[in-house]
N, C-alpha and C positions, 0 to 999 in steps of 0.2 A: 298276773292271777295264771295261779296254776287251780287242778282237781286232780287228784288221785284216788282211786282205788287204797284203803287198806282194809284188811278180815282184824278184829276183835275178839278177841276167843276171853271170854269172861264165865264166869261161877252159872252165873243168873242174867237175865237180859233186861234186870236195873241197874249190871253193873257197867254200863258201857261208858255211862260219864266218866268215873271214879277212875279207868281203867286206859280212857285219854287223855286224863287230866296232867300225870308229869311228864307229856311232848307235847302240852300247850304251849307256842312261842313268848306269848305274853298275857299279860287280863289288866283288870284293874285293882287288885288288889297281889298284885306278881311279888312285892316284899314278904307278904307273909306267908306265900308255899315254900316248904324246905329245898325244893329243887331249882328253887332261882336265883342267880345273883345277884350282887351290884355291880355294877363294870362302871369304871371311874371315867371321867369323859370331858375336859374343864370345859365344851363347849357343849356343853347338856346345860337343863335347869337342874337349879338345886331339887336337891330330894327331900320334900318334907319327912320324911321318916330318918334318913340319915344325917343331912343338912350338908352332905355333900354333892356336889355336881357330879352329875353322872344318872344313868340307869340301869331296870333290870332285866333282866334275860334268863334265860333258859336255855341250858348248854345243848343239854334233851331237846329242842325243840323242833320238832316235826311239820305243827299244823296253826290258822290262827280260826280258825274252826272249824266245823264241822257238821254235818248232818245224815241221819241212816238213813242210806236209799241213798237220794239225792242221783247226782247223771247212772249210779250204780246198780238203782231200781230193781232196775232189770237178772243181774248179777245172780241171785241166791234162787232164781225162780226160774223151774221146772215146765210153766203153762207153757201152751199155746206164744207164740212170737206173732204180731207182735202182740203186747199186751200192755193195759192203762197201769200207773203205777203204782196207784193201791191194789194192784193183785199179786202183789211182788209179795216172798218170803223175804224179807231183809235181816232177818236174825231165825235160826235154827238150832236146832240141839243136834248134838255133836252127831245120834243114829242118822237123824235127818240126812243131816252135813255127808254123813255118809253115803245114803245113796244117791243125792243128787251128786257128786263128786263120780260116784260111778256110769252114773250116766249124759252126764256132762264133766268132763274133766278139763277139755278143752279151754275152758272159762276159769280156767285158771293164768292165763297167760296176762290179762287182764290187772290182776292182782299186784298193786307196787308195796305196796305195807304188809308186812304181821305184827299182829301189838299180842302178848302174849305176857302176863305178867309183867313183869320190870323189864320185859324185853322189845326191842323194838327189831325187829328186820328187813332191811326196806331191796328190794333188788336193783341191783346195780348193772350198767350195762356190759358189761368185761364178763358178765359170769349170768347175761342169762336164759342161753338152754339152759342154766344148772337151776335156773329159779325155781321151777317149775316141782323139780324132783322135790330141790331141797323145803319145800315148801308145801307140798304129799307128803312127803314123811311126815315134815312136825304136824300138820294137822290131825295125821291118823294115826298119830303117839296123846296126843289128846286122852284126859279123862272123860269117861262117856257120858260122863254130867255137865260137862262141856257147852257154854255159847259160842257160838259164831256168826257173829255181825258184818256187813257191811255197808262200808261207812264210805262216805265220798267227803274226802278233806280238802280242806281250799288254805294253800298258802302262798 
């Protein structure tokens, strides 16, 4: 079990679940989702939808559960430390995020992934020092109407 912080860019705060859906590892209705593929496996149970032995998998899957804020409830908050989770700002407008980034740029080091549209960017150990620069540049280039959410992903 692992948790990691993803910043998710959306047009509105309500679009968060839809933005994360293409990167789900699985769900009860996997075969009905266009980004899932069926994998033949003679050791698996028969799939009711195909009649073949195997399972559904998302080749782009990154998480099997997520929650807004979660373990990272404090990441977008610029209030006094320590504080209660309910005081954290887990979603910020792009304008508010720019102000936050100016005051607390070091918090970008905690970000493992960025989800923006159809893009999943992930910090790799080999380019970790440049990750913050890449992340910073991507976030600064977003449209001013964007929303940024701090999401605790589980995999």
